[in-house]
Steps between C-alpha positions, in 0.01 A plus 500: 500500500780744406751279683596757763577412859224592740441571868131501590332561836126471555251422772419140578223344296546744212598238241882494500507133393303565182703819442811294432353170375296653216791682327738213582273253322445743215875522441559125524201407289522761223824690533721257308245224452465222753591235240824677400621559852790276614410230750558584864388741772450852360336673801554472875256618770655508849258499795554484879242237607348175380153647520596786268664252259176299486295818446723620216484156337121502524478844337748390235287196414195722446675764288710253296218255436491552123873540446774241469696651784549269798613572857679294763475570873801445729450530875604330820282231655384381158586184308840528332403236242193701399710813462755313286216366283363853444846633417557227241155549352596815311429775753592850384404683821644406839315610818737439789581558866871587537600216734367212287624669181853498639461130577419438133790719386739307723368171355523646149139398436408849377684749282441876502736584217222595255293717733366812327257630767539492879220598741582561866159491665434624855857627525443649846379164630805322351719732706291460815542123475878525464524391133748769388803262490301242299365773273851621425615142429214446253548837327871424443404200286277704264605656167604863523276599213150446636192691610452514878166598655469557873165523678458602861232633729752742659821674402706451813877561496573132439272494197677805356831319556376201297383733223838671475686167513304293248310743275628723221351853490152374594173674426311565824125450533322583824131451568404700809722733703570249776427141597135497596209257509233523230246774582214251467602331828315616811739474795371462856667463838337298780654583837519189719698319766735205438257252664207625294659465155379142444138556607490830307624328183222244534244778545623685190484184293130460587430795268349364178694757296824316582478260209867401505780641712876482543599534866860608561697409812851592607636146549454152352400339831243772556353433153458133587331587831255735326410229246431251780280756678301575184457132417373423851237768446377358169686734263685331213853636520847406384851628578777594262851586622866409469487185714253332265628293206454623148228243436317612815528865396376420151206303642415782745507766232308279256233424760464867588481598136232234441309631807541167681635714787336825596804629690871470430732587790841614385824659608668772295626228267161529328481878501649506152451271209145386577236616260155364590230718342217421743668606830242731658687571825854510632521480880817590686485281807839652581629828356829465309803692616568647154261728314587342165383161630170657608451645152577169333279308741188705442576508127381137486146641485359755255695344216473666157289791625241303697385616843634330814526528877808495722437442870773521765473376856729736693604486866657786697831312472487543122451876506855568370441282194167674446672837520749405228222378274286811544798734447589317179143510374463865601166444677343370819328170434133462587429354846205271572399281788334160516194481722565307820878558495708756689663755274811645671610847394777469244660824399805477280805652673637814347852479353777605737671823398871497563679826572819640650518742784649846434810415703563186294438689178746774599758243604467309172586810292832563676810412303675208662867417461551211260696202625852483371619155393866409492 
């Protein structure tokens, strides 16, 4: 509200979207008076994925219900004519994915010359998805005098680079000492073999406590195979991943949110930007390679302080990924077994300690003659 630039990091599910939408709307609605404000886009929210854009737009609609502030959503895979209609309908807030926003800038169908507030949401994910060139291109079109807010689950080196490049003496807010899942999530490892993952998943889903679940797989084809297996066994399931059209992804998410489907099978595309309050369980059919992806996956349950369960089916081949996750969390995750299934011993490998022998150390301290260049 003071107009200062901001860098904020917080655990997933902690309410970052509301943390920037509420003051943003307050400024637009009351700061100078919505009726006196010049026509055009006054605030820009940049997000990495379509799912996150849809979530932000949904939260905006709830918070801005009794204001005159309107929002337009720009994202790939969506109708260009609808987006143009929303832009011409007096939107003051633009929620956009970088790629489609650049398309509009190239077509001169949107102007960012009157932007007062910029929000860079999920900055670490924007970098992971390779959006830095597009982000720089967008930021070059914005007025120099603006407020820039950056939200991220982590403060990796790339995120710090963005902060130094685009923000002016930002205030830093950090919730929690490190990226971590909400403490209300109970995390459990189920040791298994590759051939037993499918039958074990079916057995876990027989538990009546699993009201609705998101099952994460490593690949898109694997997600489709898991959905077919679940459907054959009478479980209503749907897939969401990058090979599905935007209309299919919207329908899948809408059906899962309406409880038409009990299970949604997703790749890491859905690990961020999906906020469904009734997800009781997250099941890692495959462990992710990166710890941050694990944290974001399981953060789809236990939203807003609720309790949740995170179950991971882990094979001996995935022990290295498990080791990285446990080292990052600073604890050994609880192990359980499913009756009737073999439970192979899975002990996370200890990190390798690199060292030099005494002879190498002595040799490295000798002064060596520098090369002389003509």
